C-alpha angles and dihedrals in degrees: 000000000000114000092199091066092067116089119228106247120196115209119199118198120198122188114194115188119211115247106250125178109232123194120219128194104245098178143299134255134185114258109244114225112241094010133102129216115246130187133196121227103211094196096059098021089232126145114216135177114249114230112238116204117214121207128183123202128187113228127207093262090060096252123128117238115202122204128184126207130182122199107215144170108247092214092061117083114231137200140169118253139161094237141349095269091055092047090053089052092050093048089050089054098044100038100032092237130142102226121165 
């Protein structure tokens, strides 16, 4: 067998991973009764209310356990406020912005 007769073949392997959105636990806070969670989008300077998902699970002792989860953007600062007007005032104080 002559080794010179074989051609050198370069094989290029490309592995492209699918872009999957992964969720990571950033932290936890106590839900404040009577208040809503607001976040600030720094690109548009818009204050928006964060959607909080509520889930009830029945435990073995026949009691309902309620958990709350909020899907957020980690780059947007958040705070608890009674309403949107109050949230804008708090962001203006903390961030030094002039939101209206």
